[in-house]
C-alpha positions in Angstrom: -26.6 55.4 -171.2 -26.2 58.6 -173.1 -22.7 60.2 -173.1 -22.4 63.8 -171.9 -21.5 66.2 -174.7 -18.6 68.4 -173.4 -19.0 72.0 -174.5 -18.0 75.5 -173.6 -17.4 77.0 -170.2 -19.7 76.7 -167.2 -21.8 79.5 -166.0 -22.3 80.6 -162.4 -25.6 81.7 -161.1 -27.4 83.1 -158.2 -31.1 83.7 -157.7 -33.8 84.5 -155.2 -37.3 83.5 -154.3 -40.4 85.5 -154.0 -44.0 85.3 -155.0 -44.8 81.6 -154.3 -42.1 80.9 -151.7 -42.0 82.9 -148.5 -39.5 80.9 -146.7 -36.1 81.9 -145.4 -32.5 80.7 -146.3 -32.6 78.4 -143.2 -35.6 76.6 -144.8 -33.7 76.0 -148.0 -30.6 74.9 -146.1 -32.7 72.4 -144.1 -33.6 70.4 -147.2 -30.1 70.2 -148.7 -28.7 66.7 -148.6 -26.4 66.0 -145.6 -22.9 64.5 -145.6 -24.5 61.1 -144.9 -26.9 61.6 -147.8 -24.1 62.4 -150.3 -22.0 59.5 -149.0 -24.9 57.2 -149.7 -25.5 58.7 -153.1 -21.9 58.4 -154.2 -21.3 55.0 -152.5 -18.2 56.3 -150.7 -17.7 57.5 -147.1 -14.8 59.8 -148.0 -17.1 62.5 -149.3 -17.0 65.3 -146.7 -19.3 68.3 -146.2 -17.8 71.8 -146.3 -19.2 75.1 -145.1 -22.3 76.5 -146.7 -22.6 80.0 -148.2 -25.8 81.9 -147.5 -26.1 84.3 -150.5 -28.1 86.9 -148.7 -27.9 90.7 -148.9 -25.6 92.5 -148.3 -23.2 89.8 -149.6 -22.2 90.9 -153.2 -24.7 93.7 -152.9 -23.3 95.5 -155.9 -23.5 92.6 -158.3 -26.6 90.6 -157.1 -29.2 90.3 -159.9 -32.4 92.3 -159.4 -34.6 89.2 -159.6 -32.6 87.5 -156.8 -33.9 87.1 -153.2 -31.2 84.8 -151.9 -29.2 81.6 -152.7 -27.7 78.9 -150.5 -24.7 76.9 -151.6 -23.2 73.7 -150.2 -19.8 72.2 -151.0 -18.8 68.5 -150.7 -15.2 67.4 -151.2 -14.0 63.8 -152.0 -11.1 63.4 -149.7 -8.0 61.8 -151.3 -8.9 63.3 -154.7 -9.4 66.7 -156.2 -13.1 65.9 -156.8 -15.9 68.1 -155.5 -19.6 68.5 -155.7 -21.2 72.0 -155.3 -24.9 72.5 -155.0 -26.3 76.0 -155.4 -30.0 76.7 -154.7 -31.1 80.0 -156.3 -34.5 81.4 -155.4 -36.0 83.8 -157.9 -38.7 86.4 -157.3 -41.1 84.5 -159.5 -41.2 81.5 -161.8 -40.9 83.5 -165.0 -37.6 84.9 -163.7 -36.3 81.4 -163.1 -37.4 80.4 -166.6 -35.7 83.4 -168.1 -32.5 82.5 -166.3 -32.6 79.0 -167.8 -33.1 80.5 -171.2 -30.1 82.6 -170.7 -28.0 79.6 -169.7 -29.1 77.7 -172.8 -28.4 80.7 -175.1 -24.9 81.0 -173.5 -23.9 77.3 -173.4 -25.8 75.8 -176.3 -28.0 72.9 -176.9 -28.5 70.4 -174.0 -29.8 66.9 -173.9 -33.5 67.1 -173.0 -33.7 63.8 -171.2 -33.6 62.3 -168.5 -36.3 64.8 -167.3 -35.7 66.3 -163.8 -37.9 68.9 -162.3 -39.8 71.4 -164.5 -36.8 71.9 -166.8 -33.3 70.6 -166.9 -30.0 71.4 -168.7 -26.9 69.3 -168.8 -23.4 70.7 -169.7 -19.8 69.9 -169.2 -16.2 71.0 -170.0 -12.7 69.7 -169.7 -10.8 71.8 -167.1 -7.4 71.4 -165.4 -6.1 69.9 -162.1 -6.7 66.5 -160.6 -10.4 66.4 -161.4 -10.6 67.9 -164.9 -13.9 66.5 -166.0 -16.4 69.2 -164.8 -20.1 69.0 -165.4 -22.9 71.4 -164.6 -26.6 70.5 -164.3 -29.3 73.2 -164.1 -32.7 72.1 -162.7 -35.7 74.5 -162.5 -38.5 73.6 -160.0 -41.0 76.5 -160.0 -39.1 79.7 -159.0 -36.0 77.7 -157.9 -32.9 76.9 -159.9 -30.6 74.2 -158.7 -27.1 74.3 -160.1 -25.0 71.2 -159.5 -21.3 71.4 -160.4 -19.5 68.1 -160.3 -15.7 67.8 -160.8 -14.4 64.3 -161.5 -11.0 62.7 -162.0 -12.4 60.1 -164.4 -14.0 60.5 -167.8 -17.1 58.6 -168.7 -19.8 60.7 -167.0 -23.3 60.3 -168.5 -26.4 62.3 -168.3 -28.0 59.4 -166.5 -25.4 59.8 -163.7 -26.1 63.6 -163.7 -29.8 63.0 -163.5 -29.4 60.7 -160.6 -27.6 63.4 -158.6 -30.0 66.1 -159.7 -33.1 64.1 -158.6 -31.6 63.6 -155.1 -30.8 67.3 -154.7 -34.0 68.7 -156.3 -36.6 66.3 -155.0 -37.2 68.2 -151.7 -38.0 71.4 -153.6 -41.4 70.1 -154.6 -42.6 70.4 -151.0 -40.4 73.2 -149.7 -43.4 75.4 -149.1 -44.4 73.1 -146.3 -40.9 73.2 -144.7 -39.9 75.2 -141.7 -36.2 75.1 -140.7 -35.1 72.0 -138.7 -32.7 72.8 -135.8 -29.5 72.9 -137.9 -28.7 76.5 -136.9 -25.9 77.3 -134.5 -26.4 78.5 -130.9 -26.0 82.3 -131.1 -24.0 82.4 -127.9 -21.3 80.4 -129.8 -21.0 82.8 -132.7 -19.1 86.1 -132.7 -20.9 88.9 -130.8 -22.9 91.4 -132.9 -20.9 94.4 -133.9 -20.4 96.8 -136.8 -17.8 95.0 -138.8 -19.7 91.9 -140.1 -23.3 91.1 -140.9 -24.7 87.7 -140.2 -26.1 85.9 -143.2 -26.8 82.5 -141.7 -25.6 79.8 -139.3 -25.5 76.0 -139.1 -24.3 73.2 -136.9 -21.8 71.4 -139.1 -20.1 67.9 -138.9 -16.5 68.2 -137.7 -15.2 67.2 -141.2 -16.3 70.7 -142.4 -13.4 72.1 -140.4 -10.8 70.1 -142.4 -12.5 71.1 -145.7 -12.5 74.8 -144.7 -8.8 74.9 -143.6 -7.5 73.2 -146.8 -5.3 71.1 -144.6 -3.1 68.4 -146.2 -3.8 66.0 -143.3 -7.7 66.0 -143.2 -8.2 62.5 -141.8 -5.6 62.9 -139.1 -7.0 66.2 -137.9 -10.6 65.0 -137.9 -9.5 61.9 -135.9 -7.8 64.1 -133.3 -10.8 66.4 -133.0 -13.1 63.4 -132.6 -10.8 62.0 -129.9 -11.4 65.3 -128.1 -15.1 64.7 -128.2 -15.9 67.2 -131.0 -18.3 65.8 -133.6 -20.1 69.0 -134.7 -19.2 72.6 -134.9 -21.2 75.9 -134.6 -20.7 77.8 -137.9 -21.5 81.4 -138.8 -21.5 82.9 -142.3 -21.1 86.7 -142.6 -20.6 89.6 -145.1 -17.7 91.9 -144.4 -19.3 95.3 -144.0 -16.5 97.5 -145.5 -16.3 95.2 -148.6 -19.4 93.1 -149.2 -17.6 91.1 -151.9 -15.8 89.4 -149.0 -17.3 86.5 -147.1 -16.4 85.7 -143.5 -16.8 82.2 -142.1 -16.4 81.2 -138.5 -16.3 78.0 -136.4 -15.9 77.4 -132.7 -14.2 74.3 -131.4 -15.3 73.3 -127.8 -12.3 71.4 -126.3 -12.4 69.4 -123.0 -9.9 71.7 -121.4 -8.1 75.1 -121.7 -4.8 73.2 -122.2 -6.3 71.4 -125.2 -7.6 74.6 -126.8 -4.3 76.3 -126.3 -2.4 73.4 -127.9 -4.8 73.5 -130.8 -4.3 77.2 -131.3 -0.5 76.9 -131.1 -0.7 74.2 -133.8 -3.1 75.8 -136.2 -2.0 79.5 -135.9 -0.9 80.8 -139.3 1.6 83.1 -137.6 2.9 84.2 -134.2 0.0 85.5 -132.0 0.1 89.2 -131.3 -0.2 90.8 -127.9 -3.9 90.2 -127.9 -3.4 86.5 -128.5 -4.8 86.7 -132.1 -2.8 85.0 -134.8 -3.6 85.8 -138.5 -2.0 85.8 -141.9 -2.8 85.8 -145.6 -2.5 82.3 -147.1 -2.1 81.8 -150.9 -4.5 79.3 -152.4 -4.1 77.5 -155.7 -6.4 78.0 -158.5 -6.8 79.6 -162.0 -6.5 82.5 -161.4 -4.6 82.0 -158.1 -6.5 83.3 -155.0 -5.8 83.6 -151.3 -7.6 83.8 -148.0 -7.0 85.2 -144.5 -7.0 82.8 -141.5 -7.6 84.1 -137.9 -7.0 81.8 -134.9 -7.2 82.2 -131.1 -8.1 80.3 -128.0 -10.2 81.5 -125.1 -10.6 79.2 -122.1 -11.6 75.8 -123.4 -12.7 77.2 -126.8 -10.7 77.5 -130.1 -11.9 80.2 -132.5 -11.3 80.0 -136.3 -12.2 82.6 -138.9 -11.7 82.9 -142.6 -12.1 86.0 -144.8 -12.3 85.2 -148.5 -13.7 86.5 -151.7 -17.3 85.5 -152.2 -16.6 84.8 -155.9 -14.3 81.9 -156.8 -10.9 82.9 -158.3 -10.6 86.2 -156.5 -8.2 86.9 -153.7 -9.2 88.2 -150.3 -8.4 91.9 -149.9 -6.6 93.7 -147.1 -10.0 95.1 -146.1 -10.3 91.9 -144.1 -7.4 92.6 -141.7 -8.4 95.3 -139.2 -12.2 94.5 -139.0 -11.6 90.8 -138.5 -9.0 91.4 -135.9 -11.5 93.5 -134.0 -14.1 90.7 -134.4 -11.7 88.1 -133.2 -10.8 90.1 -130.1 -14.4 90.7 -129.2 -15.2 87.1 -129.7 -12.3 86.0 -127.6 -13.4 88.2 -124.8 -17.1 87.2 -125.0 -16.1 83.5 -124.7 -14.5 84.1 -121.3 -17.9 84.0 -119.8 -18.6 80.5 -121.2 -17.4 77.3 -119.6 
């Protein structure tokens, strides 16, 4: 086993696909390992899937690289620890652009172990960070015009490149045949997403395991909350990912919880509301979030009939705080969504 050399800071990336790959973000999302896959990989059932980010225009339109078509990111959290695994699939316009990106990473972060070999090209890096999982590694794998970035934050030292290669193979293997893939039915029912309007632009949707709600809300009682939702018959959730139109550096995430009764939905909204609901029945507030630098997000909560609606507005880039540009547009979206759900039973 070869010990991982800890060096410099990690880089973030985004990319986009083009010449050889004509698929859509949903096709990429369909090949990403599921919660069950990651639990098997890690040998631990307390790894929970979070909400994906579909890095599609107009999200971060002002800063997106010219060679990028889109990216899809998926977060997994290790409940009971501060550990996480973040997979980002960047699709570049052509293979040479992906190769150039890998060269830039190597120039920035320095020499990387060249083995174990994964994909067409692989780079292994790491750093010591802070918090409850300070051993952070970053693995970059190029497969044709795709670049997979796997960021793994661990509480224990002793990570090796063999361990990183094992993870990288699991996440990159489906890229070899992605040209043959067409999205499996993991998208959400459009009727269960916020209605189309002028405040937000849909980037992508998914049907997520109920554990994703606990990961999104940053709750301190994740297992208890998931157990209660499962007792209500909720096992999966329709999820929507959006760009905020008046500030495309802000990402909007939505989930809908279908409860057995109106009373259950009302009770849930009363419990999870971040503030007292206004006259329209919409509760929202800005919630500080820990980090370096510290950031914060907006939460919006309401109930409508037997449904509970939950919305987050947050910066699309880690370490930034959500802006007040979230407030008025998201309140409008929440109200429209609340009204549209009255026709569903």
